[in-house]
Structures are given as C-alpha cells and as structure tokens.
C-alpha positions, 0 to 999 in steps of 0.5 A, spaced: 323 239 775 323 240 783 323 247 786 331 248 789 331 253 794 336 259 792 340 257 799 343 251 796 346 254 790 353 259 791 351 266 793 356 272 794 355 277 799 360 283 799 361 288 804 364 295 802 367 300 806 370 307 803 375 311 808 381 316 806 380 314 799 381 307 799 376 301 798 376 296 803 372 289 801 370 283 804 366 277 800 364 271 802 361 265 798 355 262 801 352 255 800 347 252 804 349 256 810 356 255 809 362 260 807 365 256 801 370 261 799 373 268 802 376 274 799 379 280 802 381 286 798 383 293 798 384 298 792 385 306 791 379 309 790 380 317 789 374 319 787 369 319 793 363 319 788 364 313 784 367 306 784 374 305 781 373 300 775 378 296 778 373 294 784 367 293 779 371 288 775 374 284 781 367 284 784 364 282 777 369 277 777 368 274 783 360 273 782 361 270 775 360 263 779 355 265 784 347 264 783 346 271 786 350 277 789 348 281 795 352 288 796 352 292 803 355 298 804 357 302 811 354 309 810 359 314 813 355 320 811 353 326 815 346 326 814 344 321 819 343 320 826 338 317 832 332 320 836 329 318 842 323 317 839 319 312 834 314 317 833 315 322 827 311 327 829 316 328 835 322 329 830 322 336 830 324 337 837 331 334 835 332 339 829 330 333 824 326 334 819 322 327 818 319 329 811 327 328 808 329 322 812 328 314 812 326 312 819 328 305 822 324 303 828 329 300 833 328 297 840 324 300 846 321 306 842 327 310 838 329 311 831 335 311 827 335 315 821 338 317 814 337 322 809 334 320 803 340 325 800 345 320 803 341 314 801 340 316 794 348 318 793 350 311 796 346 308 791 348 312 785 355 310 787 353 302 786 350 304 779 354 299 776 353 293 781 347 294 785 346 296 792 342 291 796 344 293 804 346 300 807 348 299 814 348 306 819 354 305 824 348 306 829 345 299 827 352 296 827 353 299 834 347 297 836 348 290 834 355 290 838 351 293 844 346 287 844 351 282 843 355 285 850 348 285 853 344 292 854 347 296 860 343 297 867 346 305 867 347 310 862 353 308 858 356 312 852 358 307 846 362 309 841 363 306 834 370 308 831 372 308 824 378 312 820 374 318 818 368 318 822 365 315 829 358 314 832 356 315 839 350 313 843 348 313 850 344 307 852 340 305 858 337 299 858 335 297 851 333 304 849 338 310 846 337 316 850 342 320 845 346 320 839 351 323 834 355 322 828 361 326 827 366 326 821 374 326 823 376 329 816 375 335 812 377 342 813 370 345 816 368 343 823 362 340 825 357 343 829 354 339 835 347 338 832 345 331 830 339 334 825 340 336 818 339 342 814 332 342 810 335 347 805 340 343 803 336 337 802 331 340 798 337 343 793 340 336 793 333 333 791 332 337 786 338 335 782 339 328 784 331 326 786 329 322 792 329 314 793 327 310 798 333 306 803 335 300 801 335 297 808 338 300 814 336 295 819 339 288 821 340 284 817 370 263 816 375 260 812 380 265 808 382 262 802 384 268 798 387 275 800 389 281 796 391 288 797 392 291 790 391 298 786 392 294 780 392 287 778 398 288 773 403 290 779 403 283 781 407 281 775 412 286 777 412 283 784 414 276 782 419 278 777 422 282 784 422 276 787 425 271 782 431 277 781 432 276 789 432 268 788 437 268 783 442 272 786 445 276 792 442 283 793 447 289 794 445 295 798 448 302 799 448 304 806 446 311 804 440 308 801 438 304 807 439 310 811 434 314 806 429 308 807 430 309 815 429 317 815 423 316 810 420 311 815 421 315 821 418 321 817 412 317 815 411 314 822 412 321 825 406 324 821 402 318 822 403 320 830 401 327 829 395 326 825 393 321 830 394 326 836 390 331 832 384 326 830 384 324 838 383 331 840 378 332 835 375 326 838 375 328 845 372 335 843 366 332 840 365 327 846 365 332 851 360 337 847 356 331 846 356 329 854 354 337 855 349 337 850 345 331 854 346 333 860 344 340 859 338 339 853 331 338 857 329 334 850 334 328 853 333 324 859 340 325 862 343 322 867 350 321 870 355 317 865 360 313 868 362 308 863 364 309 856 365 303 851 369 304 844 368 299 839 374 300 835 375 298 827 381 303 827 385 305 832 384 310 838 389 314 841 391 313 849 391 320 849 383 320 848 383 315 854 387 319 859 383 325 858 376 322 858 378 318 864 381 324 868 377 330 866 370 327 865 371 321 870 369 316 867 371 309 865 373 306 858 373 300 855 376 298 848 373 293 844 376 291 837 371 290 832 371 288 824 366 292 821 366 288 814 365 281 818 360 284 822 356 287 815 357 280 812 354 277 818 348 281 818 347 281 811 346 273 811 341 274 816 337 280 813 337 276 806 335 269 810 340 265 806 
C-alpha cells in the first residue's frame, strides 16, 4: 500500500484563549492545505486550573472525524518576558534566572522566555486533550510587527488582551525592552520582567519541571456557537416557537426594568474599562521610564506606539499617552485565535 502523507487527510487545529472565566476557541479542519470546516465557540470556565468538561467534550466531538488534532494555547501567565540578548549567561543582568526558564532565540540576538512552572501548568490544564503548541503573546506580537514591517526608529508595540498585555520596544528587527502585565487581580504588579527564583523552586517541588511544548512561530465559517450548556439550545428553540405561534405581550414595567439593568451593566463596564485604562497607562509610563533610565537597555527616544488590540482600548489611554508622553498612537485590531491557527499550521507543516 503506497504511503499517503498526513496532509491529505483531515486534521483538526484548535486555538484556545481563556480570559475572565471564559474559554474562547476557534477550530479548523484542514485537508491538503485547505480549510474544510470552521468552528467557533465560547464556554464558561470558572476554574482557572482545569478545563470545563463541556469544553473537552466539544473538542473531542469535533476531533472524531479527523486523523489527528493539534491544540494551541495562549499563554497569559506572569512568568514570561523578553530579554535583549540570546546569551543565557547574560540573563542575570535582567533579573531572569536562566535555570528556571525555557529560552526561545528570536531574530537578531534577543530572546523570549517562559518559566517552566507556567509551561507545566499549561500542560496540566490540557491533561485530557494534550497540548501541542504554546504561544507567548511576545511571539504573536513579533508576528504582527513582522507583517507590518520592522521600524527604523524605536517604536513601542503593545499586544492587548482583556486580562493582560505585553509590550516590546523594537528598533529594526531587535527588541530593546519588553514587559508583560496582568490587568486583573487585587495585587499590583512590580515593574520587573524577571521572575522570583524562590517561588519557582517551591512550585517545582510541588509540580515538577517539564519542557516547553513550543513557543516559537509555528476561511470559510460553517458553524458558530456561543454556549454554556448544550442543553440550553432546547430552551432557546422552544422560546422561538412560542413567539412564532402568537403575539407576545410585554408589561411596561418589565421593559423599564430591562432598560435600567442594561444601563447599569453599561455603566459598570465603562467604569471597569476606565480603571483598566488607568492601570495600563501607569504600566506603560513606568515601562518607558525604566527603558530610558536603566543602563542595561539601549535606550532611545520613543515617538510611536502601535497597539495590536484583541480586546478594546479606551480613548482615555490614547489621549493620556499622546498628551503626556508626546507620542503618536496607532491602533490595529487583531484576532488572536485566527493568528494562532495561522501559525500552528506553519509550525506543524501540514
């Protein structure tokens, strides 16, 4: 029997992002380099240390008719960053203990790193499925910058997500400075792209250390679902049938209650976005000051900030950065799930 390359069979690629207790996934069935089917779904995922069973069942169901499956996950944990060197012996200058991180050498002598503890945690999260590709926001950011063309003068780039954001200052193909921040949680973060060795050692004793799955580079929509429970679809269909059978009557007081509730939710969202914007501004300003003042970095004046936005960025941040830091702001909307699948196909080489 002649050998048939794997690419001629259907293979499932799944990209996963978990934020704000929600799991968002995008999956594509690829056959011979072409997309045959696309699935998009969102699920509640209240436990940050495990995937909800509905997510696992959903993915396994989509995998059933495919030869193989490749799962990619967006790493938004604190134990990661960049350093402007490819030499492990120099990591200590930037408060990074090379013994506890996995290094990925990038273009022109700089590195992306992630702690073994965070990598091990991500692998544990996908115990029931298997994790094939783990993407740092810095790698995704680099992909976006590369597509746009590397800047001739120092430019600060941001990769923005709901719960976190990464920044990197580029000059040409080299990263001069980088930092990663969480925008959720009660405790404020220090401006320190290094890791705490003591915390690593304690976690390693409990969890063990494993290798990084993969941290370097690696459309027809037929099915979209956003659901918390598949059983809820029956209720939705019943409601639709009821509305088609006859006229619906609404109490004026009920409509007013709905308006008040919507207004309250909109106000709450606006306040949360404003608070997040202030935190972002604080972190960005502190990062730029660190870049200018720390002799470890090849500092130069920054005139431009480019934001690759997967969530939403308040105009307040733009105004404050432009007026107080005297920089120009450019915003580009991106879709992390799409980008991850694009990179995963290249990394797997199917």
